[in-house]
C-alpha positions in Angstrom: 12.4 9.0 24.7 9.5 11.6 23.7 9.6 10.3 19.3 9.9 6.8 20.4 7.5 7.1 22.3 5.1 8.6 19.9 5.9 5.6 17.5 5.1 2.4 19.3 1.3 5.0 19.8 1.1 5.4 16.5 1.8 2.2 15.4 -0.8 0.9 18.1 -3.5 2.9 17.1 -2.5 1.3 13.2 -2.8 -1.6 14.5 -6.2 -0.7 15.9 -7.7 0.4 11.9 -6.2 -2.4 10.5 -8.3 -4.9 12.3 -11.1 -2.5 12.2 -10.6 -1.9 8.0 -6.9 -2.3 5.9 -9.0 -1.2 2.9 -9.1 2.8 4.1 -5.6 4.9 2.9 -5.5 6.8 5.8 -4.0 3.9 7.3 -1.1 3.7 5.2 -1.2 8.0 7.0 -0.7 6.1 10.3 1.9 3.8 9.5 4.2 6.0 7.7 3.9 8.4 10.6 4.6 5.6 13.2 7.4 4.7 11.1 8.9 7.8 11.3 8.9 8.5 14.5 9.9 5.0 15.3 13.5 6.2 13.1 13.8 9.5 14.1 13.4 8.5 17.9 16.0 5.0 17.5 18.5 7.6 15.6 18.2 10.6 18.6 18.3 7.7 21.3 21.8 6.2 19.2 23.6 9.5 19.0 23.3 9.8 23.2 24.9 6.6 23.0 27.6 6.6 20.1 27.9 10.8 18.6 29.5 10.3 15.5 25.9 8.5 14.2 24.8 12.4 14.2 26.8 12.3 11.3 24.9 10.1 9.7 21.3 12.2 8.5 24.3 15.2 7.9 25.7 12.7 4.5 21.7 11.5 4.1 20.6 15.0 3.6 24.0 16.6 1.8 22.8 13.7 -0.5 19.6 14.6 -1.6 20.2 16.4 -4.3 22.4 13.2 -6.3 19.5 11.4 -4.6 16.6 13.3 -6.3 18.4 13.8 -9.7 18.9 9.8 -9.8 15.1 9.5 -9.7 14.5 12.2 -12.4 16.9 10.1 -14.2 15.2 6.7 -13.6 11.4 8.1 -13.7 12.9 9.3 -17.8 14.5 6.0 -18.3 11.1 3.8 -17.0 9.5 6.0 -19.1 11.3 5.7 -22.6 10.9 2.1 -21.8 7.5 2.3 -21.7 6.9 4.2 -24.8 9.4 1.5 -26.2 6.8 -1.8 -25.0 4.1 -1.1 -24.7 3.2 2.2 -27.1 2.7 5.9 -26.1 -0.3 6.2 -24.4 -1.0 8.8 -21.6 -0.7 5.9 -19.0 1.8 4.6 -20.0 4.3 7.8 -20.4 3.5 9.3 -17.1 6.5 8.1 -15.6 8.5 10.0 -18.5 6.6 13.1 -17.7 7.2 12.2 -13.8 11.0 12.3 -14.4 10.7 15.8 -16.1 8.4 17.4 -13.9 11.6 16.1 -11.4 13.7 18.1 -13.3 12.1 20.5 -14.0 10.4 21.6 -11.5 13.9 22.6 -8.7 15.0 24.6 -12.1 11.8 26.8 -12.1 11.6 27.2 -9.2 15.5 29.2 -8.6 14.1 31.4 -12.5 11.0 32.9 -10.2 12.6 33.6 -7.1 16.1 34.8 -9.0 13.6 37.7 -10.6 13.5 39.2 -6.8 9.6 39.6 -8.2 7.7 39.1 -4.9 4.2 37.2 -7.1 7.2 34.9 -8.6 9.0 34.6 -5.8 5.3 33.3 -4.1 5.0 30.9 -7.0 7.9 29.9 -6.3 5.9 29.0 -2.8 3.5 27.8 -3.6 5.3 25.0 -6.4 7.0 23.7 -3.6 4.2 23.8 -1.1 2.1 21.7 -3.8 5.2 20.0 -4.8 5.7 18.7 -1.3 1.8 17.9 -0.4 1.6 15.3 -4.0 5.5 13.9 -2.8 4.0 13.0 0.9 0.8 11.1 -0.6 3.0 9.7 -2.9 4.9 8.5 -0.6 1.9 7.3 2.1 -0.2 5.7 -0.6 3.5 3.8 -1.6 4.1 2.6 1.5 0.5 0.9 2.5 0.4 -0.2 -1.8 3.3 -2.2 -1.1 2.2 -3.3 2.2 -1.2 -4.2 1.3 -0.2 -6.6 -1.6 2.1 -8.4 1.2 -1.1 -9.0 3.5 -2.7 -12.6 3.5 -6.3 -12.5 2.5 -8.1 -11.9 5.7 -10.6 -15.0 5.4 -11.8 -17.8 2.9 -13.5 -16.3 0.4 -17.0 -17.8 -1.2 -16.3 -15.9 -4.7 -13.3 -15.3 -6.4 -13.6 -12.3 -8.7 -10.9 -12.0 -10.9 -11.2 -8.2 -12.2 -10.2 -7.8 -16.7 -8.1 -6.3 -18.6 -7.3 -6.2 -21.9 -7.0 -9.3 -24.5 -4.8 -9.4 -27.6 -6.1 -11.2 -30.7 -8.5 -13.1 -27.7 -5.7 -14.6 -26.2 -4.7 -13.4 -22.5 -1.3 -11.9 -22.2 1.0 -12.1 -18.9 -0.2 -8.9 -17.0 -3.4 -11.1 -17.0 -2.7 -14.4 -16.8 -0.6 -13.8 -13.8 -4.0 -12.6 -12.0 -5.6 -15.6 -13.6 -3.1 -17.6 -12.3 -3.1 -16.1 -9.0 -6.7 -16.8 -8.7 -6.0 -20.6 -9.1 -4.2 -20.9 -6.6 -5.6 -19.4 -4.5 -9.2 -21.1 -4.8 -6.9 -24.6 -5.0 -6.5 -23.4 -1.8 -9.9 -22.6 -0.6 -12.3 -25.3 0.5 -15.0 -25.9 0.1 -14.3 -23.9 -3.2 -15.9 -20.8 -4.0 -16.8 -19.9 -7.3 -14.6 -18.2 -9.2 -15.6 -15.2 -11.8 -13.9 -13.8 -14.0 -14.9 -10.5 -15.5 -14.8 -8.2 -18.3 -16.5 -5.9 -21.8 -15.7 -6.4 -24.9 -13.2 -3.0 -25.5 -13.1 -1.8 -29.3 -10.1 -3.4 -29.9 -10.4 -6.8 -28.7 -12.7 -10.0 -29.9 -14.7 -11.2 -27.7 -15.3 -9.9 -24.0 -12.7 -9.7 -21.4 -14.4 -12.2 -18.9 -15.2 -15.0 -22.2 -11.1 -14.7 -22.9 -10.1 -15.5 -19.1 -13.2 -18.1 -18.3 -11.9 -20.3 -22.0 -8.2 -19.8 -20.2 -9.5 -20.8 -16.2 -11.1 -24.1 -18.1 -8.1 -24.5 -19.5 -5.9 -24.8 -16.3 -8.7 -27.6 -15.5 -11.0 -25.0 -13.4 -13.5 -27.0 -13.2 -17.4 -25.8 -15.2 -19.8 -25.6 -12.5 -17.2 -23.5 -10.1 -16.8 -20.6 -13.3 -19.4 -17.8 -13.5 -18.1 -15.8 -16.4 -18.9 -11.3 -16.3 -19.3 -9.9 -19.9 -20.2 -6.6 -19.6 -18.2 -4.4 -16.8 -16.0 -1.5 -18.4 -13.9 -0.5 -15.7 -12.4 -2.2 -12.4 -15.8 -0.8 -10.3 -18.3 -2.6 -12.5 -15.8 -5.5 -12.2 -15.9 -5.5 -8.8 -20.6 -4.4 -8.2 -21.3 -7.2 -11.2 -19.4 -9.3 -10.2 -20.6 -9.4 -6.6 -24.6 -9.4 -8.1 -23.6 -12.5 -10.1 -21.8 -14.4 -7.0 -25.6 -14.2 -4.9 -27.5 -15.0 -7.6 -25.9 -17.9 -7.5 -26.4 -18.3 -3.4 -23.0 -17.5 -2.1 -23.5 -14.8 0.2 -20.7 -15.2 2.3 -17.1 -12.3 1.6 -15.4 -12.6 -2.0 -11.6 -11.6 -2.9 -10.9 -10.3 -5.6 -7.5 -10.6 -7.8 -5.8 -7.6 -9.3 -2.3 -7.0 -10.1 -0.1 -6.3 -7.5 -0.4 -2.6 -7.7 -3.4 -2.7 -8.1 -4.2 -4.1 -4.6 -5.0 -0.8 -2.8 -7.4 1.4 -5.2 -9.1 -2.0 -5.7 -9.8 -2.5 -2.0 -10.4 1.0 -1.5 -13.3 0.1 -4.0 -14.6 -3.1 -2.2 -14.8 -0.6 0.6 -17.5 2.2 -1.1 -19.7 -0.2 -2.6 -20.2 -2.0 0.5 -19.8 -5.3 0.5 -17.3 -7.7 2.8 -14.7 -8.3 0.9 -10.3 -8.1 0.8 -8.4 -8.1 -2.3 -5.3 -9.9 -3.5 -2.3 -8.9 -6.3 -0.3 -11.2 -8.6 3.2 -10.0 -9.4 3.5 -6.9 -11.8 7.1 -7.2 -14.7 9.0 -4.5 -13.0 9.6 -2.0 -15.8 5.6 -2.0 -15.6 4.9 -0.6 -12.3 6.0 3.0 -12.0 3.5 4.0 -14.8 1.0 2.1 -13.5 1.9 2.5 -9.3 1.4 6.4 -11.0 -2.2 5.7 -12.4 -2.9 4.4 -10.3 -1.8 7.0 -7.2 -3.2 10.2 -9.5 -7.1 8.2 -10.4 -6.7 8.5 -5.7 -6.3 11.3 -6.5 -8.9 12.4 -9.0 -11.0 10.3 -7.1 -10.6 12.0 -3.9 -9.8 15.5 -5.9 -11.8 17.8 -3.5 -10.5 16.5 -0.5 -6.7 17.4 -1.6 -7.8 21.5 -3.4 -9.1 21.2 -0.4 -6.5 20.4 1.2 -4.2 22.5 -0.7 -6.1 25.6 0.4 -3.3 26.2 3.4 -0.6 26.3 0.9 -1.8 29.1 -1.9 -3.1 31.4 1.3 0.1 31.2 2.7 2.1 32.0 -0.5 -0.7 34.9 -1.6 0.0 36.4 2.1 3.8 36.3 1.7 3.1 38.0 -1.7 1.2 40.5 0.2 3.4 40.8 3.0 6.5 41.4 0.5 5.0 43.6 -1.1 3.3 46.1 2.3 7.2 46.1 3.2 8.5 47.1 -0.8 
């Protein structure tokens, strides 16, 4: 019953934090903690009424190694698919690298422990702690990113900024087309009509700025020219948002905006709007299934990088504990 009570209180806290500002990743930590407490509390309550349910948890624990193997195999297979369909860029190989690490790290840890050397054992413990930390944070990020991508916009927008991505031979590919179609859907459902701002500069392998190609597509789909303003200088997500907001204000639209991107990119984009300090929300368009694992991993790496000092500080206790255990092991030899 205690766990259920903690879960209910945590859920209430999540709702409060979500209503104050849904764009914080810390909401995800509270959400996952609340869900974990509620599930464990419910299981504990069920075990008092139906004792056989306690064996379900034992089965799940015994199946954990199999689940790790399945996860590793899936990531490797997805990495090969990304390699074949999207090319060999570092971002496209993230799921392959993650799958290999799922298999390699346990073997490396067992090898280090088997040496019976305190330093090697301490290193194995550090690998375990760091892997657990990164894995736990990723679960929180993924859970809240998926939840956020399914949330309805909090308001009717005064402007819609469509975040750019690479164009091919002057045409918008399926990934970008999904964003533009989602923006058109939102535009047509909003009264009064918002300003639509496709945003993206010209990359070295592109024949024209992304914003111009996106604008041409939107006009071809029936968007009135008077409701379109093209942004053609941005080279990253932060600039998409900042430059798009500036064009919105120049056009005399001072209300909140909604940014449109793909579902895997929604949470990080929302976190950036909060960092930039203007009223905004983000909605997501669907992404091809094979593309999503690498895309979510890429977004997670970007979030870790943007908060590298905070994550380094969070990992210091693991390093300190590992060092202390090594020192203790040498002292008792």
